[in-house]
Biopython code that builds the backbone (N, CA, C, O; Angstrom):
import numpy as np
from Bio.PDB.StructureBuilder import StructureBuilder

atoms = [
    (1, "UNK", "N", (1.063, -8.574, 19.488)),
    (1, "UNK", "CA", (1.593, -9.699, 19.688)),
    (1, "UNK", "C", (3.032, -9.442, 20.497)),
    (1, "UNK", "O", (3.344, -10.224, 21.395)),
    (2, "UNK", "N", (3.776, -8.474, 20.197)),
    (2, "UNK", "CA", (5.130, -8.229, 20.827)),
    (2, "UNK", "C", (4.665, -7.710, 22.173)),
    (2, "UNK", "O", (5.225, -8.275, 23.113)),
    (3, "UNK", "N", (3.900, -6.900, 22.463)),
    (3, "UNK", "CA", (3.653, -6.408, 23.678)),
    (3, "UNK", "C", (3.092, -7.741, 24.770)),
    (3, "UNK", "O", (3.349, -7.846, 25.969)),
    (4, "UNK", "N", (2.295, -8.639, 23.950)),
    (4, "UNK", "CA", (1.674, -9.766, 24.993)),
    (4, "UNK", "C", (3.031, -10.577, 25.164)),
    (4, "UNK", "O", (3.258, -10.809, 26.352)),
    (5, "UNK", "N", (3.910, -11.026, 24.364)),
    (5, "UNK", "CA", (4.952, -11.919, 24.543)),
    (5, "UNK", "C", (5.967, -11.548, 25.788)),
    (5, "UNK", "O", (6.561, -12.311, 26.550)),
    (6, "UNK", "N", (5.960, -10.244, 25.734)),
    (6, "UNK", "CA", (6.840, -9.424, 27.056)),
    (6, "UNK", "C", (6.380, -9.289, 28.001)),
    (6, "UNK", "O", (7.104, -9.186, 28.992)),
    (7, "UNK", "N", (4.804, -9.220, 28.137)),
    (7, "UNK", "CA", (4.287, -8.740, 29.367)),
    (7, "UNK", "C", (4.009, -7.527, 29.458)),
    (7, "UNK", "O", (3.924, -7.182, 30.636)),
    (8, "UNK", "N", (3.799, -6.588, 28.614)),
    (8, "UNK", "CA", (3.900, -5.038, 28.931)),
    (8, "UNK", "C", (1.948, -4.721, 28.646)),
    (8, "UNK", "O", (1.106, -5.405, 28.064)),
    (9, "UNK", "N", (1.871, -3.651, 29.228)),
    (9, "UNK", "CA", (0.477, -3.342, 29.014)),
    (9, "UNK", "C", (0.286, -2.599, 27.612)),
    (9, "UNK", "O", (0.908, -1.595, 27.264)),
    (10, "UNK", "N", (-0.603, -3.216, 26.936)),
    (10, "UNK", "CA", (-0.817, -2.950, 25.644)),
    (10, "UNK", "C", (-1.525, -1.381, 25.782)),
    (10, "UNK", "O", (-0.959, -0.380, 25.342)),
    (11, "UNK", "N", (-2.489, -1.359, 26.278)),
    (11, "UNK", "CA", (-3.394, -0.160, 26.699)),
    (11, "UNK", "C", (-2.206, 1.088, 26.569)),
    (11, "UNK", "O", (-2.209, 1.923, 25.664)),
    (12, "UNK", "N", (-1.362, 1.032, 27.496)),
    (12, "UNK", "CA", (-0.434, 2.192, 27.575)),
    (12, "UNK", "C", (0.591, 2.358, 26.513)),
    (12, "UNK", "O", (1.111, 3.468, 26.404)),
    (13, "UNK", "N", (0.941, 1.420, 25.734)),
    (13, "UNK", "CA", (1.381, 1.434, 24.530)),
    (13, "UNK", "C", (0.750, 2.341, 23.621)),
    (13, "UNK", "O", (1.258, 3.349, 23.130)),
    (14, "UNK", "N", (-0.756, 1.753, 23.384)),
    (14, "UNK", "CA", (-1.504, 2.586, 22.587)),
    (14, "UNK", "C", (-1.836, 4.212, 22.939)),
    (14, "UNK", "O", (-1.951, 5.107, 22.101)),
    (15, "UNK", "N", (-1.944, 4.331, 24.241)),
    (15, "UNK", "CA", (-2.117, 5.726, 24.460)),
    (15, "UNK", "C", (-0.725, 6.579, 24.247)),
    (15, "UNK", "O", (-0.749, 7.747, 23.860)),
    (16, "UNK", "N", (0.296, 5.983, 24.495)),
    (16, "UNK", "CA", (1.547, 6.560, 24.088)),
    (16, "UNK", "C", (1.688, 7.012, 22.510)),
    (16, "UNK", "O", (2.125, 8.068, 22.053)),
    (17, "UNK", "N", (1.248, 6.029, 21.939)),
    (17, "UNK", "CA", (1.446, 6.034, 20.489)),
    (17, "UNK", "C", (0.243, 7.307, 19.903)),
    (17, "UNK", "O", (0.516, 8.082, 18.987)),
    (18, "UNK", "N", (-0.815, 7.303, 20.494)),
    (18, "UNK", "CA", (-1.707, 8.169, 20.114)),
    (18, "UNK", "C", (-1.501, 9.608, 20.658)),
    (18, "UNK", "O", (-1.894, 10.588, 20.025)),
    (19, "UNK", "N", (-0.978, 9.684, 21.649)),
    (19, "UNK", "CA", (-0.542, 10.965, 22.149)),
    (19, "UNK", "C", (0.838, 11.539, 21.370)),
    (19, "UNK", "O", (1.052, 12.726, 21.123)),
    (20, "UNK", "N", (1.633, 10.521, 21.077)),
    (20, "UNK", "CA", (2.810, 11.182, 20.245)),
    (20, "UNK", "C", (2.539, 11.563, 18.816)),
    (20, "UNK", "O", (3.238, 12.332, 18.155)),
    (21, "UNK", "N", (1.360, 10.893, 18.370)),
    (21, "UNK", "CA", (0.993, 11.061, 17.025)),
    (21, "UNK", "C", (0.089, 12.693, 17.033)),
    (21, "UNK", "O", (0.160, 13.515, 16.119)),
    (22, "UNK", "N", (-0.619, 12.830, 18.140)),
    (22, "UNK", "CA", (-1.402, 14.075, 18.271)),
    (22, "UNK", "C", (-0.284, 15.289, 18.217)),
    (22, "UNK", "O", (-0.236, 16.268, 17.473)),
    (23, "UNK", "N", (0.533, 14.895, 19.202)),
    (23, "UNK", "CA", (1.650, 16.070, 19.296)),
    (23, "UNK", "C", (2.410, 16.472, 18.246)),
    (23, "UNK", "O", (2.730, 17.643, 18.041)),
    (24, "UNK", "N", (2.769, 15.366, 17.446)),
    (24, "UNK", "CA", (3.626, 15.690, 16.214)),
    (24, "UNK", "C", (2.678, 16.372, 15.197)),
    (24, "UNK", "O", (3.106, 17.297, 14.507)),
    (25, "UNK", "N", (1.513, 15.976, 15.097)),
    (25, "UNK", "CA", (0.533, 16.966, 14.256)),
    (25, "UNK", "C", (0.340, 18.331, 14.621)),
    (25, "UNK", "O", (0.444, 19.256, 13.815)),
    (26, "UNK", "N", (0.028, 18.481, 15.972)),
    (26, "UNK", "CA", (-0.005, 19.779, 16.318)),
    (26, "UNK", "C", (1.465, 20.563, 16.193)),
    (26, "UNK", "O", (1.516, 21.746, 15.858)),
    (27, "UNK", "N", (2.596, 19.814, 16.483)),
    (27, "UNK", "CA", (3.822, 20.795, 16.205)),
    (27, "UNK", "C", (4.250, 20.929, 15.122)),
    (27, "UNK", "O", (5.104, 21.801, 14.961)),
    (28, "UNK", "N", (3.833, 20.146, 14.023)),
    (28, "UNK", "CA", (4.239, 20.396, 12.470)),
    (28, "UNK", "C", (3.378, 21.675, 12.025)),
    (28, "UNK", "O", (3.817, 22.631, 11.386)),
    (29, "UNK", "N", (2.069, 21.504, 12.487)),
    (29, "UNK", "CA", (1.134, 22.391, 12.159)),
    (29, "UNK", "C", (1.478, 24.038, 12.514)),
    (29, "UNK", "O", (1.431, 25.024, 11.779)),
    (30, "UNK", "N", (1.822, 23.909, 13.879)),
    (30, "UNK", "CA", (2.525, 25.097, 14.623)),
    (30, "UNK", "C", (3.805, 25.592, 13.660)),
    (30, "UNK", "O", (3.757, 26.701, 13.126)),
    (31, "UNK", "N", (4.713, 24.887, 13.511)),
    (31, "UNK", "CA", (5.764, 25.141, 12.687)),
    (31, "UNK", "C", (5.322, 25.723, 11.343)),
    (31, "UNK", "O", (5.844, 26.761, 10.935)),
    (32, "UNK", "N", (4.524, 25.187, 10.750)),
    (32, "UNK", "CA", (4.201, 25.954, 9.428)),
    (32, "UNK", "C", (3.578, 27.226, 9.629)),
    (32, "UNK", "O", (3.964, 28.237, 9.041)),
    (33, "UNK", "N", (2.682, 27.210, 10.393)),
    (33, "UNK", "CA", (2.056, 28.397, 10.854)),
    (33, "UNK", "C", (2.952, 29.599, 11.222)),
    (33, "UNK", "O", (2.668, 30.717, 10.794)),
    (34, "UNK", "N", (3.991, 29.398, 11.980)),
    (34, "UNK", "CA", (4.874, 30.160, 12.359)),
    (34, "UNK", "C", (5.921, 30.579, 11.335)),
    (34, "UNK", "O", (6.338, 31.737, 11.330)),
    (35, "UNK", "N", (6.396, 29.587, 10.389)),
    (35, "UNK", "CA", (7.062, 30.129, 9.078)),
    (35, "UNK", "C", (6.290, 30.634, 7.853)),
    (35, "UNK", "O", (6.788, 30.956, 6.774)),
    (36, "UNK", "N", (5.098, 30.651, 8.165)),
    (36, "UNK", "CA", (4.085, 31.409, 7.154)),
    (36, "UNK", "C", (4.124, 30.762, 5.897)),
    (36, "UNK", "O", (4.075, 31.413, 4.854)),
    (37, "UNK", "N", (4.225, 29.269, 5.921)),
    (37, "UNK", "CA", (4.389, 28.564, 4.457)),
    (37, "UNK", "C", (2.761, 28.486, 3.913)),
    (37, "UNK", "O", (1.783, 28.314, 4.640)),
    (38, "UNK", "N", (2.757, 28.619, 2.796)),
    (38, "UNK", "CA", (1.185, 28.493, 2.144)),
    (38, "UNK", "C", (1.081, 27.570, 1.162)),
    (38, "UNK", "O", (2.097, 27.451, 0.477)),
    (39, "UNK", "N", (0.269, 26.962, 0.916)),
    (39, "UNK", "CA", (-0.129, 25.783, -0.042)),
    (39, "UNK", "C", (-0.092, 26.710, -1.488)),
    (39, "UNK", "O", (-0.527, 27.858, -1.585)),
    (40, "UNK", "N", (0.546, 25.902, -2.590)),
    (40, "UNK", "CA", (0.532, 26.668, -3.880)),
    (40, "UNK", "C", (-1.148, 26.822, -4.219)),
    (40, "UNK", "O", (-1.816, 25.809, -4.012)),
    (41, "UNK", "N", (-1.707, 27.783, -4.621)),
    (41, "UNK", "CA", (-3.003, 28.054, -4.998)),
    (41, "UNK", "C", (-3.826, 28.288, -3.845)),
    (41, "UNK", "O", (-5.049, 28.188, -3.937)),
    (42, "UNK", "N", (-3.350, 28.542, -2.942)),
    (42, "UNK", "CA", (-4.354, 28.776, -1.612)),
    (42, "UNK", "C", (-4.459, 30.279, -1.341)),
    (42, "UNK", "O", (-5.147, 30.692, -0.408)),
]
sb = StructureBuilder()
sb.init_structure("model")
sb.init_model(0)
sb.init_chain("A")
sb.init_seg("    ")
for serial, (resi, resn, name, xyz) in enumerate(atoms, 1):
    if name == "N":
        sb.init_residue(resn, " ", resi, " ")
    sb.init_atom(name, np.array(xyz, "f"), 0.0, 1.0, " ", f" {name:<3s}", serial, name[0])
structure = sb.get_structure()
């Protein structure tokens, strides 16, 4: 709704959110792998 009010491209906003979420997931997973952190009981 806010995007429509200011006349911005909502598809672009959705794409940016999706890409940033995916990048943060892989970045966090990579950091855990590099640091060698393991879940308890795994």
